[in-house]
C-alpha positions as CSV (number, residue, x, y, z in Angstrom):
1,X,-189.6,-82.2,14.2
2,X,-188.1,-78.8,14.7
3,X,-187.6,-77.0,17.7
4,X,-188.7,-73.8,19.2
5,X,-187.5,-71.3,21.7
6,X,-189.8,-70.9,24.7
7,X,-190.5,-67.0,23.9
8,X,-192.1,-67.8,20.8
9,X,-194.9,-69.8,23.0
10,X,-194.7,-67.8,26.4
11,X,-193.7,-64.8,28.2
12,X,-192.3,-64.2,31.6
13,X,-192.1,-62.6,34.8
14,X,-189.3,-62.7,37.5
15,X,-189.5,-61.6,41.4
16,X,-187.3,-62.6,44.3
17,X,-187.9,-62.8,48.2
18,X,-184.1,-62.8,49.4
19,X,-182.2,-65.8,47.9
20,X,-185.6,-67.1,46.5
21,X,-186.1,-66.4,42.4
22,X,-189.9,-66.9,41.3
23,X,-190.4,-66.8,38.0
24,X,-193.6,-67.8,36.3
25,X,-194.2,-68.4,32.3
26,X,-197.2,-67.7,30.8
27,X,-198.5,-69.1,27.5
28,X,-199.5,-66.8,24.9
29,X,-202.3,-69.4,23.7
30,X,-203.9,-71.4,26.3
31,X,-204.0,-74.5,23.7
32,X,-200.0,-74.4,23.9
33,X,-200.1,-75.1,27.8
34,X,-200.0,-78.5,27.6
35,X,-196.5,-78.3,25.4
36,X,-195.1,-76.3,28.3
37,X,-196.4,-78.3,30.5
38,X,-194.9,-81.2,28.9
39,X,-191.8,-80.1,28.6
40,X,-191.1,-77.5,31.2
41,X,-190.1,-79.3,34.4
42,X,-188.1,-78.4,37.3
43,X,-185.6,-80.8,36.5
44,X,-184.9,-78.8,32.9
45,X,-185.2,-75.6,34.4
46,X,-182.7,-76.5,37.1
47,X,-180.5,-77.8,34.1
48,X,-180.6,-74.3,32.4
49,X,-179.7,-72.1,35.6
50,X,-177.2,-74.9,36.6
51,X,-174.3,-72.0,37.1
52,X,-177.2,-70.0,38.9
53,X,-179.2,-72.2,41.3
54,X,-177.7,-73.9,43.8
55,X,-180.6,-75.0,45.7
56,X,-183.9,-76.8,44.8
57,X,-186.2,-75.9,41.8
58,X,-189.9,-76.3,42.6
59,X,-192.5,-76.4,39.8
60,X,-196.2,-75.2,40.6
61,X,-198.8,-75.8,37.3
62,X,-201.5,-73.4,37.1
63,X,-203.6,-74.4,34.5
64,X,-206.6,-72.3,34.2
65,X,-204.6,-69.6,33.7
66,X,-201.7,-71.3,31.1
67,X,-199.1,-70.8,33.7
68,X,-196.1,-72.2,35.4
69,X,-194.2,-71.2,38.1
70,X,-190.8,-72.0,39.3
71,X,-189.4,-71.5,42.6
72,X,-185.7,-71.7,42.6
73,X,-183.8,-71.5,45.8
74,X,-180.0,-70.1,46.6
75,X,-180.5,-68.5,42.9
76,X,-179.8,-64.5,43.7
77,X,-176.1,-65.0,45.4
78,X,-177.4,-64.6,49.0
79,X,-180.2,-62.1,48.0
80,X,-180.3,-58.6,47.5
81,X,-178.7,-56.8,50.1
82,X,-175.6,-59.4,50.2
83,X,-175.6,-60.3,46.4
84,X,-172.6,-58.4,44.5
85,X,-174.8,-59.6,41.0
86,X,-175.6,-56.5,38.8
87,X,-179.2,-57.8,38.8
88,X,-179.6,-58.8,42.4
89,X,-183.1,-58.8,42.0
90,X,-182.9,-61.6,39.0
91,X,-185.2,-60.0,37.0
92,X,-183.3,-60.6,33.8
93,X,-184.1,-64.5,34.6
94,X,-187.1,-64.2,33.1
95,X,-185.9,-63.3,29.9
96,X,-183.3,-65.9,30.0
97,X,-185.5,-69.0,30.4
98,X,-187.6,-68.0,27.2
99,X,-184.4,-68.8,25.6
100,X,-185.1,-72.7,26.4
101,X,-185.1,-74.8,23.3
102,X,-188.2,-76.9,23.4
103,X,-189.6,-79.8,20.8
104,X,-191.6,-78.4,17.7
């Protein structure tokens, strides 16, 4: 079975609130949602961002929208007003999650 990048099946958006990053992954085609839901777990996302996320990762499923929402705590170096990161809002995390490999 050939693997594929998440970006082939979905797009993503990111937001922030303090030191918490919020990433939504939305399937291009609703028929691919079950594959995303099966393989894109909170633990998998936590491992993918292991050097960035230092708190809990929670996943919320929105099947009617074909979307998953991940809330990652302690992920933005203290938040916008405290972080020295170039991307203090964590907007680039939406692109980084799309680099995950999924089974084909």
